C-alpha positions as CSV (number, residue, x, y, z in Angstrom):
1,M,-19.8,52.3,7.4
2,S,-16.5,50.5,6.4
3,R,-15.5,50.2,2.8
4,T,-15.6,46.3,3.1
5,L,-19.1,46.2,4.5
6,R,-20.3,48.7,1.9
7,R,-18.8,46.7,-0.9
8,T,-20.3,43.5,0.5
9,L,-23.8,45.0,0.7
10,T,-23.4,46.4,-2.8
11,V,-22.5,43.0,-4.2
12,A,-25.4,41.4,-2.3
13,A,-27.8,43.9,-3.7
14,A,-26.6,43.5,-7.2
15,A,-26.9,39.7,-6.9
16,S,-30.4,40.1,-5.6
17,A,-31.4,42.4,-8.5
18,L,-29.9,40.0,-11.0
19,A,-31.8,37.1,-9.6
20,L,-35.0,39.0,-9.7
21,G,-34.3,40.2,-13.2
22,V,-34.0,36.7,-14.6
23,A,-36.8,35.2,-12.7
24,D,-39.3,36.3,-15.4
25,G,-37.2,35.7,-18.5
26,A,-34.2,33.9,-20.0
27,R,-31.8,34.5,-22.8
28,A,-31.6,32.5,-26.0
29,G,-30.0,29.2,-25.5
30,D,-31.5,28.8,-22.0
31,D,-34.0,26.1,-21.5
32,P,-36.7,28.0,-19.6
33,G,-38.7,25.0,-18.4
34,G,-37.0,21.9,-19.5
35,G,-39.2,21.3,-22.5
36,G,-40.8,17.9,-22.5
37,S,-44.0,16.2,-23.5
38,D,-46.3,18.6,-21.6
39,W,-45.1,21.6,-23.7
40,I,-47.4,22.6,-26.7
41,C,-46.0,25.3,-28.9
42,A,-47.2,27.6,-31.7
43,I,-44.5,29.0,-34.0
44,T,-44.9,31.9,-36.5
45,T,-42.4,34.4,-38.0
46,G,-40.7,36.0,-35.1
47,V,-42.4,34.2,-32.2
48,Q,-42.6,31.0,-30.4
49,A,-45.3,30.7,-27.7
50,C,-45.5,27.6,-25.6
51,F,-48.1,26.4,-23.1
52,V,-46.9,24.1,-20.3
53,E,-49.9,22.1,-19.1
54,H,-48.5,21.3,-15.6
55,G,-49.0,24.7,-13.9
56,D,-50.6,26.6,-16.7
57,H,-47.5,28.4,-17.8
58,V,-47.0,30.4,-21.0
59,W,-43.5,31.0,-22.4
60,V,-43.0,33.5,-25.2
61,Q,-39.8,33.8,-27.2
62,D,-38.9,36.6,-29.6
63,T,-37.2,34.8,-32.5
64,L,-36.6,37.7,-34.9
65,G,-34.5,40.8,-34.4
66,D,-36.9,43.1,-36.2
67,G,-37.8,45.5,-33.4
68,N,-41.3,44.1,-33.0
69,H,-42.5,42.3,-29.9
70,A,-43.8,38.8,-29.3
71,R,-47.0,37.7,-27.6
72,G,-48.6,34.5,-26.6
73,R,-52.0,33.6,-25.0
74,V,-54.3,30.7,-24.4
75,V,-57.8,30.9,-26.1
76,D,-60.7,28.5,-25.5
77,D,-61.8,26.8,-28.7
78,Q,-65.3,28.1,-28.3
79,D,-64.1,31.7,-27.6
80,D,-65.7,31.5,-24.1
81,W,-62.5,32.7,-22.4
82,A,-58.9,33.7,-23.1
83,T,-55.9,34.5,-20.9
84,P,-54.4,38.0,-21.1
85,W,-51.5,38.3,-23.6
86,C,-48.1,37.3,-22.3
87,I,-46.0,40.1,-23.9
88,N,-42.3,39.9,-24.5
89,Y,-40.7,43.3,-25.0
90,G,-37.2,41.9,-24.2
91,G,-36.0,41.7,-27.8
92,Y,-34.4,39.0,-30.0
93,G,-33.7,35.7,-28.3
94,T,-35.4,36.5,-25.0
95,W,-38.1,34.5,-23.3
96,K,-41.0,35.9,-21.2
97,H,-42.8,33.7,-18.7
98,C,-46.4,34.2,-17.5
99,D,-48.3,32.1,-15.1
100,F,-52.1,31.9,-15.7
101,D,-55.1,30.1,-14.2
102,V,-56.5,28.3,-17.2
103,V,-60.0,26.7,-17.1
104,E,-59.4,22.9,-16.7
105,G,-60.8,20.3,-19.0
106,D,-61.5,22.6,-22.1
107,N,-60.0,22.3,-25.5
108,A,-58.0,25.5,-26.2
109,W,-55.4,27.0,-28.5
110,I,-52.0,28.5,-27.7
111,R,-51.6,31.5,-29.9
112,A,-48.3,33.0,-30.9
113,A,-48.4,36.5,-32.5
114,R,-45.9,39.2,-33.6
115,W,-46.9,42.8,-33.0
116,E,-45.7,46.2,-34.1
117,G,-47.0,48.6,-31.5
118,S,-50.7,47.9,-31.2
119,R,-51.0,46.2,-34.6
120,Q,-50.8,42.4,-35.0
121,L,-48.6,41.5,-37.9
122,N,-49.0,37.7,-37.9
123,S,-50.1,34.8,-35.7
124,M,-50.3,31.0,-35.5
125,E,-52.1,28.6,-33.2
126,S,-51.7,25.0,-31.9
127,L,-54.4,23.0,-30.3
128,I,-54.3,22.1,-26.7
129,I,-56.5,19.0,-25.8
130,N,-58.0,19.1,-22.3
131,T,-56.3,22.0,-20.6
């Protein structure tokens, strides 16, 4: 294989890996979804978790460089159901995106929580009206 062809394939593979790597997260300063009126966020020390009503997306940002990780989830206000945790292990300033299938028409909460290993340190919730 010629050196030029090998270099071209290597660059193409690296570009593909980079594209796949950022598809599920973004660095601080990036606007992961454009924000807007359909975003509902809960913020607590070290974490911002947002629910995007159109498409049932959860975005979780680690906002504190303390070595702990950030989590977000949607919980029904009657505790009938909850999404799995959307867990951000990316570190300070990173966003994690999760796409869930949320029950339509329920009132629910977006929960932001900071965790040290398997122990929850703190959390905060914001109400979502009619998911």
